[in-house]
N, C-alpha and C positions, 0 to 999 in steps of 0.2 A: 245666392238667389239672384236671378236675373231681373229683379224688380218687375215681375209680371204679376197680375192679380191672382193667379192660382197656378198650381203645379210646382210649388216651391220645393217640395221634397224631392221630386225627380230632377229638378234643376240643380239642387245641392249635390245629389248623387252623380249627375253628369259632370259637374265641375270637379268633384272629388276624383272621378276616374280620369279626367283630363290631366290631373296632377299626379297620376300614378299612385293614388291612394287605394287602399283596400277596403271594401265594404263587406261586412260579415253579417250573417243572420243568425238569430237565436230562436230555435223552434219552441223553446219553453216560455218565451215571452210573446204573447199575442195581444194585440190591441184591436179592439172592435171599432171599426170605422163607421161613422154615422152614414146611414143610407135611408133616404126618404121612403115612406111607405107607399108612394104613388109612382107608377111607371111613367105616365105622361102628365104634362101640366093640366091642371083643371081648366075647364072651359069657363067662359065669362058668366054663365048662369049659376055656377056653383059658388055659394057664399060660405064664409067661414074665416077663421083666423089664418093668416099667412105664416106658415112655418119657415123660418129662415135661419141661417147660421152656417155652420160648416157643412156644405154639401148641397144647398139650394132646396127647392120645394119638391122636386121630382127627380127620378133617376135620369130622365132624358136631359134635364137641364144640368144635372151634376156631371154626367158623363159626356154627352154629345156636345154640349156648349161650353164645357170647362175642361175636364180632365183630359179628354182624348184629342184636344186641339194642340198639344205640345209636342207629341212624338215626331210629326213631320218637320217641325222647326229644328229639332235636335239632330237631324240626319247628318249635317256636316260634322258635328262633334262626334257622332257615332263612327263615321268613316275614319276620322282622325284617330280615335281610340282603337279602332280595329287595326290600324297600321302602326301606331306608336306606343300602345299601352305595354308596360313592362311589369310582369309579375315576378315572384321570387323563384319560380321553377318553370321548367318546360311544360309539365303537365298542367299547371295553372294557366299558363299562357294559352295552351291549346283549348282548355275548357272555356276560358274567357272569350276567345275568338269564336268558338262554336256557338255559345249563347248569343254573342253579338250578331253573328250572321243570321241566326234564327230571328232575332228581334228586327233586324233590317228587312229581312224577307217578309215578315209579318206586316210591317208598316207599308211596304210597297204593295203587298197583296191587297190590303184594304183600299189602297188608292186605285189600283188598276182593276179591281173587281167590277165596279160599275161601268167602266169603260169597255171591258170585255163583254159584259152582259148586253150593253147597248149595241155594240158592234154585232154580236150574235143575233140579237133581236131584229136588227135591220135585215140581215141576211136570211134568217129563218126563225120566226117566233117560236115554232115548236121546239127547235133545238135549244133556244134560250130557256124555255120552260123546263126542258129535261136537265139542262146544266144547273139551273137554280134548284130544282128538286134534288138533284144529286148532292149539291153542296150543303143543302139543309140537312139531308139524312146523314151524310158523312160527318158533318159537324156534330149533330146530336149523338151519333154512335160514339164518336171520339170522346165527347164530354161525359157520356155515361161510363165509359171505361175509365176515364180519368177520375171521375167521382168515386167509383167503386174502389180503385186502387188507393186513393187518398184516404177513404174511410177505412179500408182494411189494414193499411200499413202505417198510417201517420196519426190519425186522430182517434183510433180505437182505444189507445192506452189512457187517454185523458178524458174523463166523462164530461168535463166542461167544454170540450171541443167537438163532441159528437153532435151530429145533426139528426133531426127527425127523418123518418123514412119519406114522408111527404116532401120535405125540403130536398132530399137527395133526388127524388123523382122529378121535381119541378126545376132543379138547377140547370139542366141542359137547355130547357126552354128559356130560362132567364138569360143564359149565355148567348142564345140566338138573338135575343133583344139587344144585348150588349154588342154583338157583332154589327148590328144596324147602327148603333151609336158610334162604334168605331169608324165605320164608313163615312157617316155624316160628319163626325168630328174632324177626321183627317182632311176631308174636302173643304170643310169650313176653315181649317187652318191654312190651306193652300190659297183659297180664293178670297178670304176676308181677314182672318186673324193675323197671319204673317205679313201681308202687304200693308195693312193699316195700323198695326200695333207692333212696331219694331221693338227689338230688345233694347233695354236701357241699362247697359252695363255700367254706365257712369253713376247710376243712382246709388248703388251700395257704397262706392268710394266716397261720394258726396255725403252720404249719411254718416259714414265713419268719420269724415273730417268734421262735420257738424257735431257729432257726438264727442270727438276729442276736444273741440273748442268748448263745448259745454262743461265737460269734465274739468278742463284746465281752469275755466272761469270759476267753477264751483270750488276747486282746490285752492285757488288764490283767495277767494272770499273766506274760506274756512281758516286759512293761515292768517289772514289779516285779522279775523275775529279773535283767534287765539293770541296773536301778538297784542291786540288791544286789551284783552283780558289780563294778559301777563303784565303789561305796563300799568294797568290800573291796580292790580294786586301789589306790585312792587311799590307804587307810589303810596298806597294806603298803608303798607307795612312800614315804610320809612317814616311816614307821619306819626304812626302809633309809636314807633321806637323813639322818636325825638321827644315826645310828650309823656311817655310812660315813666313812672317811678317804681323802683323795685324795693321791697323791704330788705332790711339788713339781714345778712346770713347769721343764723343762730346755730351754734354747735351743741350737740347733745353730749354732755360730759359723761353720762353713763355709758353711752355707746363708745365714747373715746377711750374710757378706762378699760372697758371690757374687750377692746380690740386686741387682736393677736399682735404681739410685738414683732418688729421686723427681724428676720434672720440675719445673723452676723457670722462672718467667716472666722473660725478660730485661728489664733496665731500659732504657728508652729515654731 
């Protein structure tokens, strides 16, 4: 973990891939991630308890201001992994690089999209409106097809993973909102997050050294306490042995007479 306030899971995965480690997914083990019930932050006139914890108070704050600000920062590591990652077979190397190219293109597309729309709007506002409409409709159609395929071939076997029809119908619209969060989060990373919040790679090593020092000090304290206890037990045992008197040993004659005589070897 690069000692950043959020995005630790992706940073751990990025560091693992940089070390040529393999990341596997298990489709039978699903973890429900917390998602706020509100898309946008509440205005100042809305009162109520502030829900905070893993994920913030709104989807906008969770995604645009936190989760989606890390992908542009990781682009140098992604290009290095694209060139140097080594899998165990040729097919896995090809699949890994195909997915990595798609990921890099996606990150750059979210960054370049507002620039292209602004350039097109300056030249022809009508053309910019047509381009934006085409992107929205194409994204919605792709998400509907993706949702249908996932529902038909992945989640239909497990009743706990099935979603309601209303959820499936609204999911592409939710993804469009997440696309806006992607664009804002990536640009926030380029203009604010990356320049003013540099990576602190020394923090984990410093924390590990501090942890080792604490463990070493605790171990020494435990050993010292055990040695003190042992010395006190030995001293008390020696004092008791020096002052203790033992009664004389009394033999039971009946047990002695009934005891089996020792075997003797016959003389030949």
